[in-house]
N, C-alpha and C positions, 0 to 999 in steps of 0.2 A: 504494500500500500504506500502510495506516495503522499508526502506532506505538502506537495505543490499542487496548486489549483490550475486547471486548464481553463482560463478565463475566456469569456466572450466579451464583446464590446459593452454588453449590459452588466456583466458581473465584475469587470475589471475595476481597479481603483480609477477614480475619475481622471487622474493625471495621465493615465495610459490610454484612455478610450479613443481620443482623436488619432493618436499614433497607430493604434490597432486598426482603425478604420482606413487609414492611409495605406497600411501594408496590405490589408485585404483588397482594397481597390487596385493596388499595383499587381498583386498576384492573381486576383480573381477568386481567392480562397484565403483563409487565415492559417498560416503555417503554425503548427502546434508549438514550436519553440517560442514564437511570438506570444501565443496565448499563455504559455508558462512564464516567460520573462515578464509579462505584464504585472505579475505580483509585485515586482519592483519597477515602478515607472521610470526610475532613474537609470537602472541597468538597461532597460529597453531603449530609452532615449539615448543613453551613452553609446550603446552598441550601434544604433542606427546612425547617430551623428558621426562616429568613427568610420563606419562603413561608407557613409556619404562622402566623407573626406577622402577616403582611400579611392573611391570611384573617380574622384577629380584629380588624382595624381597624374603625373606624366608617364606612368607605366601604361602600356597598351592594355586593352581589355584581356587579351590572351595572357600577357604577363601577370596581370592581377589575379587571374584564375590559377596560374601556376603557383603563386604565393599562397592563395587560399587553400588549394588542394594539398599543398605541402604541409601547411599548418594543420588542416583538418585530418589528414591521414596520420600525421605524427601524433596528434592528440586523440586519435581513434574516435572521431565524431562521425558516426554513421549517417546522421542527418545531413551535416554539411557536405560530406563526400557525395552523397546522393544528389543533393540540390545543385552543387557546383559541377557535378558530372553533366547534369542537364544543361547548365549554362555553357560549358565547354562544347557540348554537342551543338547547341544553338549557334555558337561562334564558328562552327565548322572545323573544330579541332580534329586531328586524326585519331583514329581508334588506338593507334600505337602510343600517342602522347597520353591519351586518357588512361589507358591501361597502365602505363608506367607510373603516372602520378598516383593512381589508386593503389598500386603495389609498393610505392616508395622506391622505385627503381630509377636508375639513370635515364634521362630523357634523350630522345633521338637527335634533337637539335642542340648543338653545343652552347649557343647563347642561352637558351631556356634551361639547359642543364646547369650553367653557371648561376642562373637566378635561383634554381632549386637548391643548389649547394649553399649559396649565400643565405637563403632563407633558413635552411637547417643550421647554419653557423650562428645566425642571430638567435635562434631558439636554444641551441646547445650551449652557447656561451653567454646567454642572457644579455646579449647586446655587446659584450666585450669581444667582438670578432677579431681574431688574430690578423695581423697586417697582411700576411700572405693570402688569406682567404678574401680579404677586401681587395687586394691587388688583383686577384684572379677575376673577381666580379667586375672591376673597372676595366680590366683588359678585354673582357667580353663585349665591351661597348656601352656599358652602363655608366651613368654619371654619379657623383657623390649624392646628389639629391635623390636618386633612385634608391640608394642605400637607406636613406631616411624614409622614403616611401614604403620600403619593405618593412621597416620597423612599425609604421602605422598599420599596415596590413596584418602583421603578426599580432599587434596589440588588439585590433578589432576582432580578429578571429580567435584569439585566445579567450577573449570575453565570451564570444558566442559558443565556442566548443566546450569551454568549462561549464557554462550555464546549461547547455544541452545535456552534457553528461551528468551534472548534478541533478537536474530535474528528470533525467531519464526520458527525454523527449522521444516519443515514438516516431517512426517514419510515416509521413502522411501518404495516403493512397496515390496522389498525383506523382509521387516520386518512386513508386514501387519498381518501375522499369530500371532505375539506377541504384537499387539497393546494394549495400556494401557491408561486408563484415571484415574487420581487420584480420590480417594474417596472424596465425598463432605463434 
């Protein structure tokens, strides 16, 4: 039994209702993690604000999804992996790229692999990325601002993945085609 309530726009704290309605309008349905995060309107607003900021970075949409899937798979968030697999599919990402991200394996394209490795370095070293790993990231054609953009993505999706795992957010039916289970 969960101690977390899966809210609707009618049952959520007042401060979360408008945000929930906006998400539901954007998706066409209310993702269960949003319904669960609504218990803390500040967490919900904080994640959505951080995510909106990440979406405005100079990283390409595909690069942003590489960061998100790397964080999500590392943190074993089945919901985020499924949702962002769908986003990668919409972006026209190759099946090979998607499979590698879901498995936590090296990526087929060297620049994207440099981004994946840098994202892992940010996670593994809690931001204190060794100079050699930062140099490799920059040598792949990324700029110093992109390193900070990755930190923003890691922060946003650490919030999301941790909240989803804490609340044990189930996978919503619209994402069933992209269901994922972490490797043992």
